[in-house]
C-alpha positions in Angstrom: -26.7 0.9 11.7 -23.5 -0.1 10.0 -23.1 -3.8 9.5 -20.3 -6.0 7.8 -21.3 -8.0 4.6 -19.0 -9.9 2.2 -19.1 -9.0 -1.4 -17.3 -11.5 -3.6 -15.0 -12.2 -0.8 -14.1 -8.7 0.2 -15.2 -7.1 3.6 -17.6 -4.3 3.0 -19.2 -2.0 5.5 -22.7 -1.5 4.4 -23.7 2.0 4.5 -20.2 3.2 4.6 -18.6 4.5 1.5 -14.7 5.2 1.4 -14.1 8.9 0.6 -12.9 8.4 -3.0 -12.5 11.6 -5.2 -11.9 11.9 -8.9 -8.9 9.9 -10.2 -5.6 12.1 -10.2 -3.2 11.9 -13.2 0.2 13.3 -12.4 1.6 16.3 -14.5 3.8 15.5 -17.5 6.8 17.1 -15.7 7.8 17.0 -12.0 10.1 19.3 -10.1 11.1 16.3 -7.8 14.5 14.9 -8.7 14.8 11.2 -8.4 16.5 9.5 -5.4 19.4 7.1 -5.8 19.1 3.7 -4.1 22.2 2.5 -2.1 22.9 5.7 -0.7 23.6 6.1 3.1 20.2 6.5 4.7 19.8 8.8 7.6 17.3 8.1 10.4 17.5 11.3 12.3 14.3 12.9 10.8 11.4 10.8 9.8 9.9 13.6 7.5 13.2 13.8 5.7 13.3 10.1 5.2 9.8 9.9 4.0 10.4 12.7 1.5 13.3 10.6 0.1 11.2 7.5 -0.1 8.7 9.6 -2.1 11.3 10.8 -4.4 12.5 7.2 -4.9 9.1 6.2 -5.9 8.5 9.1 -8.3 11.7 8.3 -10.0 10.1 4.8 -11.0 9.2 4.8 -14.7 8.9 1.0 -15.5 8.3 -1.0 -12.4 6.0 -4.0 -11.6 5.3 -6.0 -8.4 3.1 -8.8 -7.1 1.2 -7.8 -3.9 -0.6 -9.8 -1.4 -3.3 -7.7 0.7 -4.7 -9.2 3.9 -7.6 -7.3 5.5 -9.3 -8.0 8.8 -12.4 -6.1 9.7 -14.3 -6.3 13.0 -17.3 -4.4 14.6 -16.3 -4.3 18.3 -20.0 -3.4 19.1 -21.3 -6.9 18.1 -20.3 -10.4 18.9 -19.8 -11.1 15.2 -16.5 -12.7 14.1 -14.1 -10.7 12.1 -14.1 -10.8 8.5 -10.8 -11.8 6.9 -10.1 -11.4 3.2 -6.9 -12.2 1.2 -6.4 -10.6 -2.2 -3.6 -10.8 -4.7 -2.6 -8.1 -7.2 -0.3 -7.5 -9.9 0.7 -3.7 -10.2 2.6 -2.3 -12.9 3.8 1.4 -13.5 4.5 2.5 -17.0 5.4 6.2 -17.1 2.8 8.1 -15.3 0.1 5.3 -15.3 -0.8 2.5 -12.8 -2.3 -0.7 -14.0 -3.6 -3.2 -11.6 -4.5 -6.7 -12.6 -6.3 -9.2 -10.4 -8.5 -12.3 -10.8 -11.9 -11.9 -12.5 -13.7 -12.5 -9.1 -11.8 -9.9 -7.4 -12.2 -7.5 -10.3 -16.0 -7.9 -9.8 -15.8 -7.1 -6.2 -13.7 -4.1 -6.7 -16.0 -2.9 -9.6 -18.9 -3.3 -7.1 -17.4 -0.9 -4.8 -15.9 1.4 -7.3 -18.1 1.7 -10.4 -16.2 4.3 -12.4 -13.4 3.3 -14.6 -10.0 5.1 -15.0 -8.1 5.2 -18.2 -4.8 6.7 -17.1 -2.9 7.6 -13.9 -4.0 5.9 -10.7 -7.5 5.7 -9.2 -8.1 6.4 -5.5 -9.6 3.0 -5.2 -6.4 1.4 -6.3 -4.3 3.4 -4.0 -6.6 2.7 -1.2 -5.8 -1.0 -1.7 -2.2 -0.5 -2.5 -1.3 2.5 -0.1 2.4 2.5 -0.7 2.0 3.4 -4.4 0.4 6.7 -3.1 4.0 7.7 -2.8 4.2 7.5 -6.6 1.0 8.8 -7.8 -0.6 11.0 -5.0 -0.1 14.7 -5.5 0.2 15.1 -1.6 1.2 11.6 -0.4 0.4 12.3 3.2 -2.8 14.0 2.7 -4.1 11.4 0.2 -2.6 8.4 1.9 -5.5 6.0 2.8 -8.2 8.6 2.4 -11.1 8.1 5.0 -12.4 11.5 6.1 -9.8 12.0 8.9 -6.7 14.2 9.5 -3.7 13.8 7.1 -1.0 11.4 8.1 2.4 12.6 9.5 5.7 10.7 9.8 6.2 10.2 13.5 9.0 7.6 13.8 11.8 6.1 11.8 14.1 3.4 13.0 16.0 0.2 12.0 14.3 -3.2 12.7 15.4 -6.7 12.2 12.7 -9.0 10.9 13.6 -12.6 10.6 17.3 -11.7 10.3 16.6 -9.1 7.6 17.4 -5.4 8.5 14.8 -3.0 7.2 13.9 0.6 7.9 10.5 1.2 9.5 8.6 4.5 9.0 5.5 5.1 11.1 2.6 7.3 9.8 0.1 8.7 12.2 -3.3 10.4 11.7 -4.9 11.9 14.8 -3.8 12.1 18.3 -0.4 10.8 19.3 -1.7 8.7 22.1 -5.0 7.3 20.5 -4.5 7.7 16.7 -7.4 7.3 14.4 -5.0 5.3 12.1 -1.4 4.2 12.2 0.6 2.7 9.3 4.1 1.2 9.2 6.1 1.0 6.1 8.9 -1.6 6.1 11.5 -0.4 3.6 14.7 -2.2 2.1 17.3 0.8 2.8 19.6 -0.3 -0.1 16.8 -0.2 -2.8 14.5 2.2 -1.0 11.5 0.2 -1.9 8.6 -0.7 0.4 8.4 -4.5 1.3 5.5 -4.4 3.7 2.8 -2.2 5.0 1.0 -2.8 8.3 -2.2 -0.7 8.9 -4.5 -0.4 11.9 -7.4 2.1 11.6 -11.0 2.9 12.7 -13.5 3.2 9.8 -16.7 5.3 9.8 -19.3 3.4 12.0 -16.8 2.3 14.7 -15.4 -0.6 12.5 -11.9 -1.7 13.3 -9.9 -2.5 10.3 -6.2 -4.0 9.9 -4.4 -4.2 6.7 -1.3 -6.0 5.8 0.3 -5.4 2.2 3.1 -7.8 1.5 5.1 -7.0 -1.8 6.2 -10.6 -2.9 8.7 -9.2 -5.6 9.8 -6.0 -7.2 10.8 -6.0 -10.8 12.4 -2.9 -12.5 12.4 -2.5 -16.2 10.1 -5.6 -17.1 6.6 -6.7 -16.5 5.9 -9.8 -14.3 3.5 -12.6 -15.5 -0.3 -11.8 -15.1 -2.2 -13.4 -12.3 -4.1 -16.5 -13.1 -7.6 -15.8 -14.3 -6.9 -12.2 -15.4 -7.3 -10.9 -18.9 -3.7 -9.1 -19.0 -1.1 -10.4 -21.2 2.7 -10.0 -20.5 4.5 -7.4 -22.7 8.2 -8.1 -21.8 10.7 -5.2 -22.3 14.5 -5.1 -21.5 15.3 -6.3 -17.9 17.2 -3.6 -15.9 16.9 -5.6 -12.6 14.8 -8.1 -10.9 14.6 -8.4 -7.0 12.6 -11.0 -5.2 11.5 -10.3 -1.5 11.5 -12.8 1.1 8.2 -13.7 2.6 7.2 -12.1 6.0 4.4 -13.5 7.6 0.9 -11.7 8.2 -0.6 -9.8 11.1 -1.8 -12.9 13.0 2.1 -13.5 13.7 3.2 -10.0 13.7 3.6 -9.7 17.3 6.1 -12.8 17.3 8.4 -11.1 14.8 11.8 -10.1 16.0 11.8 -6.3 15.7 15.0 -5.1 17.3 15.6 -1.2 17.0 19.2 -0.3 16.0 
């Protein structure tokens, strides 16, 4: 029987192991040309927009961000309360490598779930926690987006939304049936920079567990490292700053229904 347990503050489904495969390291050269932020963004075709977003992320060679991940896991078959976990990460892209720093306590929890280490590229475990970075590192971003033994995701909708007086572009990714999908993820993108600012996910895990994820990118830094998280072993290694962009906070899923999302 599947049950929920807490490991170092992270929600874990006992008896359920995410479908992680061997880490993938991208090839030295890519045939995908970089996308240029600031171009007029067309919203007629969600697939075309998603492909542009992938090209934008694959053009990033020096990039860092601070990320807050809120996870809510509940077993509807029991009366147990939902398990909520809030984790903060610092992610850095250097060339074709992804480095994810977190506090020592969080690192122990992740290591307990994902024992093998990765020296280069990006591990599936890191991309599962930070699904928007699959656009940069996954060979097949839709097939490898949030792996979990289900059908690949597909872009189903794209529109403009207003969230707290800020205009963003929302791309909806679905896995499974249109009416009752196994997973639904929404990416909220700044159309000027073509960078994801927020990810909202709703999915069913093996064993009938209902899992919600909200990823909030607190700031984007292009061309320089951000300061390491308190309690991590990482040391900053500053380089020349190209640009620094800070994202305004947007509240978590507990208030998501009250946000003003007005399609344009």
